[in-house]
C-alpha positions in Angstrom: 132.7 70.4 73.3 131.9 67.4 71.0 130.4 64.3 72.6 133.2 62.2 73.9 133.8 58.5 73.6 136.4 58.6 76.3 136.6 60.7 79.5 139.9 60.9 81.4 139.5 62.2 84.9 142.0 63.5 87.4 141.3 62.2 90.9 142.2 64.7 93.7 140.1 67.8 93.5 138.2 66.6 90.5 136.5 63.4 91.6 137.6 63.4 95.3 137.3 66.1 97.8 140.8 66.1 99.2 141.6 69.8 99.7 141.1 69.8 103.5 143.2 66.6 103.7 146.0 68.3 101.8 145.9 71.3 104.1 146.0 69.0 107.1 149.3 67.5 106.1 150.9 70.7 104.8 152.5 72.0 108.0 154.2 68.7 108.7 155.4 68.4 105.1 156.8 71.9 105.2 158.8 71.1 108.4 160.0 67.7 107.1 161.3 69.0 103.8 162.2 72.5 105.0 160.0 74.4 102.6 158.8 78.0 102.7 155.9 78.4 105.1 153.2 80.5 103.5 150.7 82.6 105.4 146.9 82.1 104.9 146.6 84.9 102.4 149.6 83.5 100.4 148.1 80.0 100.4 144.9 81.3 98.9 146.9 83.4 96.4 148.7 80.3 95.2 145.5 78.8 94.0 145.7 80.9 90.9 149.3 79.6 90.1 150.5 76.7 88.0 152.2 73.7 89.7 155.6 75.0 88.7 154.9 78.4 90.1 153.7 76.9 93.4 156.9 74.9 93.7 158.9 78.0 93.2 156.9 79.9 95.7 157.3 77.1 98.2 161.0 76.9 97.5 160.8 73.2 96.5 164.2 72.1 95.2 164.0 69.7 92.3 166.1 67.0 94.1 163.6 67.0 97.0 160.5 66.4 94.8 160.7 62.6 94.6 160.8 62.3 98.4 157.9 64.8 98.8 155.8 62.9 96.3 156.6 59.6 98.0 155.7 61.0 101.4 152.4 62.5 100.0 151.4 59.3 98.4 152.0 57.4 101.6 149.9 59.8 103.6 147.2 59.8 101.0 146.9 56.0 101.1 146.5 56.2 104.9 143.6 58.6 104.4 141.8 56.5 101.7 139.1 55.3 104.1 138.1 58.8 104.9 138.4 60.2 101.3 135.0 61.1 99.9 133.9 61.7 96.3 132.1 64.9 95.5 128.4 64.7 95.6 127.0 63.5 92.3 130.3 62.0 91.1 129.5 58.3 91.8 126.3 58.5 89.8 128.0 60.4 87.0 130.7 57.8 86.6 128.2 55.0 86.5 126.0 56.8 84.0 128.9 57.6 81.7 129.8 53.9 81.4 126.1 52.9 81.1 126.0 55.3 78.1 128.9 53.5 76.5 131.5 56.2 77.3 134.8 54.8 78.5 136.0 56.2 81.8 139.7 56.4 82.8 141.4 57.9 85.9 144.9 59.3 85.5 146.3 60.4 88.8 149.6 61.2 90.6 148.2 59.0 93.4 149.0 55.3 93.7 146.5 53.0 92.1 146.0 51.3 95.5 144.8 54.6 97.0 142.4 55.5 94.1 141.1 52.0 93.9 140.3 51.9 97.6 138.0 54.9 97.3 136.3 53.7 94.1 135.8 50.2 95.4 134.2 51.5 98.6 131.7 53.3 96.4 131.2 50.3 94.2 132.5 52.1 91.1 134.2 50.4 88.2 136.2 52.3 85.6 137.7 51.1 82.3 141.3 51.9 83.3 143.4 53.3 86.2 146.7 54.8 85.1 148.3 56.1 88.3 151.7 57.2 89.6 151.9 60.1 87.1 154.7 62.6 87.9 153.7 66.2 88.6 154.5 67.1 85.0 154.1 63.8 83.2 150.5 63.4 82.3 150.9 64.0 78.6 152.7 60.7 78.2 150.1 59.0 80.4 147.3 60.4 78.2 149.1 59.2 75.0 149.3 55.6 76.4 145.6 55.8 77.5 144.5 56.8 74.0 146.5 53.8 72.5 145.2 51.3 75.1 141.6 52.4 74.8 141.7 52.7 71.0 140.1 56.2 70.9 141.2 59.2 68.9 142.2 62.4 70.8 139.4 64.4 69.1 136.9 62.0 70.7 138.4 62.3 74.2 138.1 64.9 77.0 140.4 65.2 79.9 138.9 66.7 83.1 141.0 68.1 86.0 141.2 70.9 88.5 144.7 72.2 87.8 146.4 74.2 85.1 148.8 71.3 84.5 145.8 69.1 83.5 145.0 71.5 80.7 148.6 71.8 79.6 149.0 68.0 79.5 146.0 67.4 77.2 146.4 70.2 74.8 149.5 69.0 72.8 147.7 65.8 72.0 144.5 67.5 70.7 142.4 66.2 73.6 139.5 68.4 74.6 139.9 69.9 78.0 137.5 70.2 80.8 138.3 72.1 84.1 136.3 71.9 87.3 135.6 75.0 89.4 135.5 73.1 92.7 139.0 71.9 93.0 142.4 73.3 94.0 142.9 76.0 91.3 140.4 78.8 91.3 138.1 79.0 88.3 139.3 82.5 87.2 142.8 81.1 86.8 141.6 78.0 84.9 139.5 80.3 82.6 142.7 82.2 81.6 144.0 78.9 80.1 141.0 78.5 77.9 139.8 75.0 78.6 137.2 73.6 76.2 134.7 73.8 79.0 134.8 75.2 82.5 132.3 73.2 84.6 130.4 75.2 87.2 129.3 72.1 89.1 128.8 68.4 88.7 125.3 68.9 87.2 126.9 71.1 84.5 129.4 68.4 83.8 126.7 65.8 83.5 124.8 68.0 81.0 127.8 68.5 78.8 129.0 64.9 78.8 125.7 63.1 78.7 123.1 65.4 77.2 
C-alpha cells in the first residue's frame, strides 16, 4: 500500500464497535419486517457473506429495504450516546490529520448519528458523507475524491465489509479491510484488499509509518 493523502473510513464495525448493538435490535427488526429468523450458527455463518447474500438469506424483499434502513438509522441515532469507538481509533484519527492526511467518513448512518459520536470524543474529520445506500458507496467515493481534490491512487478506503472493497475497486482506490468488524477476516481476504489490518496498531503502522 502506497502512503495515502486521503483515508476514507467506514463507520460501523470499522471505527465504532456496534456489533453488539446490531445484534440487540435484530430480533425486533425481524419481527417488524417479517424476515427470516436465523439461528445462532446461521448468524455466524452469514459473517462470511456479502451484503447481497445476507439479504437473500434473510429473505429481505427489495421493496422493504428503504423502511428497514430508515428504522435502523433511527435506532442507531438513539444509541449514539452509548456508541464507543474501538480502542486506539481516536488517537489514530487525530494523528492522521496531524500528519497532513485528509480523513473522511462515508457511512450508511446519518451524519447526525456519526457526528454525535465523534463530537463526544472531540474528533474532527475533513468531511462526513453519510446516508449511503447499502450498495451506493462508489458514487459517494467519487464525490469525495472530487471534493477533496485527491487522486484515487493516493486514497485508501477502509471498511469491515465486502461491499466496502467492491465500492472502492472500480475507482482505483486502494482498499483496506479490518479484521475486527462484521465480516470475518478470511472472507475479506478472499476479496484481495490491498491490506487486511490485523488490529488498530497494524493500521497505524501502515498508514503513518
